[in-house]
Backbone bond lengths (Angstrom), bond angles and torsions (degrees), N, CA, C in turn:
res aa  C-N    CA-C-N  psi(-1)  N-CA   C-N-CA  omega(-1)  CA-C   N-CA-C  phi
1 M - - - 1.450 - - 1.526 108.43 -
2 S 1.295 115.84 132.97 1.459 119.43 -178.02 1.523 109.96 -68.91
3 S 1.327 114.92 157.99 1.460 118.99 -179.29 1.521 110.96 -65.20
4 M 1.327 117.62 -29.80 1.463 120.81 178.50 1.525 110.39 -67.57
5 R 1.334 117.39 -42.12 1.469 120.46 178.84 1.526 110.12 -65.25
6 R 1.344 115.82 -39.59 1.463 119.41 177.80 1.523 110.22 -63.57
7 F 1.337 116.83 -40.83 1.457 121.50 179.19 1.520 110.22 -63.12
8 D 1.341 116.88 -44.79 1.462 121.14 178.54 1.520 110.76 -61.04
9 R 1.332 116.94 -44.34 1.469 121.23 -179.88 1.522 109.82 -63.64
10 S 1.337 116.51 -41.30 1.461 120.68 178.86 1.524 110.26 -61.92
11 N 1.324 116.87 -42.16 1.462 120.82 177.79 1.520 111.03 -63.75
12 Q 1.333 116.87 -39.89 1.466 120.50 178.53 1.524 110.79 -63.35
13 V 1.325 116.40 -43.31 1.462 120.84 179.38 1.517 109.68 -63.13
14 N 1.328 116.41 -45.32 1.460 120.07 179.08 1.517 111.14 -62.82
15 S 1.330 117.39 -39.04 1.452 121.36 178.79 1.530 110.75 -65.56
16 L 1.327 116.63 -44.15 1.464 120.11 177.47 1.523 110.30 -62.84
17 R 1.315 115.96 -40.89 1.467 120.33 178.71 1.520 109.78 -60.02
18 Q 1.324 116.65 -44.89 1.463 120.44 -179.58 1.522 110.79 -65.07
19 Q 1.320 117.50 -40.34 1.460 120.65 177.55 1.529 110.65 -62.07
20 A 1.327 116.31 -41.01 1.466 120.09 178.60 1.524 110.61 -66.10
21 E 1.330 116.54 -41.65 1.467 120.26 177.91 1.525 110.45 -61.67
22 D 1.333 116.24 -42.02 1.461 120.21 179.10 1.530 111.10 -63.70
23 A 1.340 116.37 -41.43 1.461 120.59 179.90 1.529 111.11 -65.56
24 L 1.314 116.38 -30.74 1.459 121.45 -178.69 1.524 111.81 -73.50
25 Q 1.317 116.90 -28.24 1.462 120.40 -179.86 1.521 109.57 -57.04
26 G 1.278 116.06 136.62 1.453 119.89 177.70 1.520 113.84 89.63
27 L 1.334 117.04 -10.13 1.458 119.00 175.18 1.521 107.56 -86.13
28 P 1.302 116.39 111.79 1.469 118.05 -176.01 1.528 112.05 -72.55
29 I 1.307 115.82 120.44 1.453 121.88 174.53 1.514 106.39 -128.26
30 D 1.307 115.52 109.90 1.452 120.44 -179.22 1.520 108.57 -114.86
31 L 1.317 115.55 95.90 1.456 120.23 -178.24 1.523 112.00 -61.54
32 A 1.307 116.32 -26.78 1.459 120.05 -178.38 1.527 111.72 -63.63
33 T 1.326 116.65 -26.41 1.470 119.65 -178.62 1.523 112.84 -95.07
34 M 1.328 117.19 -4.08 1.459 121.07 -178.72 1.523 110.70 -93.81
35 S 1.308 115.30 143.35 1.469 119.11 175.58 1.526 109.05 -73.95
36 Q 1.307 115.57 162.45 1.459 119.93 178.57 1.525 110.16 -60.96
37 K 1.321 116.79 -37.30 1.463 121.25 179.34 1.526 110.86 -64.02
38 E 1.340 117.32 -41.65 1.472 121.03 178.01 1.526 110.88 -64.36
39 I 1.318 116.35 -41.54 1.465 120.45 179.49 1.524 110.01 -64.08
40 Q 1.319 117.69 -42.73 1.465 121.40 178.46 1.526 110.74 -62.95
41 R 1.342 117.17 -39.09 1.467 121.17 178.52 1.524 110.44 -63.97
42 V 1.314 116.52 -43.85 1.468 120.74 -179.91 1.526 110.56 -64.52
43 I 1.319 116.66 -43.24 1.468 120.07 178.31 1.521 110.32 -61.64
44 H 1.318 116.49 -43.14 1.470 120.13 178.31 1.533 110.52 -59.99
45 E 1.325 116.96 -46.31 1.463 121.04 179.52 1.526 110.86 -60.56
46 L 1.315 116.69 -41.01 1.468 120.34 178.61 1.522 111.22 -64.83
47 Q 1.323 117.27 -40.78 1.460 120.54 179.25 1.528 110.87 -64.89
48 V 1.331 116.93 -42.92 1.465 120.62 177.99 1.528 109.59 -62.11
49 H 1.331 116.32 -44.68 1.464 120.32 -179.39 1.530 110.68 -63.58
50 Q 1.325 117.24 -39.47 1.463 120.78 178.40 1.530 110.61 -61.22
51 I 1.316 117.00 -44.37 1.466 120.54 179.37 1.527 110.22 -64.18
52 E 1.326 117.11 -41.33 1.473 120.14 177.17 1.523 110.69 -59.12
53 L 1.324 116.81 -44.70 1.466 120.51 179.85 1.522 111.60 -64.89
54 E 1.323 117.06 -39.88 1.466 120.24 177.86 1.526 110.66 -63.26
55 M 1.325 116.82 -40.46 1.462 120.62 178.62 1.531 110.57 -66.21
56 Q 1.334 116.94 -41.83 1.458 120.49 177.39 1.523 110.42 -62.07
57 N 1.325 115.96 -41.85 1.466 120.52 179.74 1.522 110.55 -62.59
58 E 1.334 117.40 -43.74 1.459 120.90 177.77 1.530 110.85 -59.47
59 N 1.336 116.68 -42.82 1.463 120.45 178.45 1.518 111.67 -64.46
60 L 1.321 116.73 -41.04 1.472 120.18 178.52 1.521 110.94 -64.50
61 L 1.325 116.63 -42.91 1.463 120.27 179.77 1.527 110.56 -65.02
62 R 1.335 116.99 -40.57 1.454 120.93 178.64 1.532 110.19 -63.28
63 T 1.318 116.39 -44.40 1.463 120.84 179.15 1.521 110.43 -63.69
64 Q 1.309 116.99 -40.04 1.464 121.67 179.89 1.526 110.30 -63.35
65 R 1.332 117.24 -41.24 1.466 120.77 179.33 1.531 111.31 -65.86
66 E 1.323 116.46 -35.65 1.479 120.47 -179.23 1.504 109.17 -72.29
């Protein structure tokens, strides 16, 4: 992959990250009011979602290469 394509992809990732950060603003999350069990459940859900996204990304990259 050329350095320009890598740079473009990096910019896209950073842009998506910023969009996600912006969308997260204003969503009240107060860990102090959550039980340990609730926090563990949320972390588990986030980990599962992260793996799903990584798998989707791998499939997209594979399809793009084909």
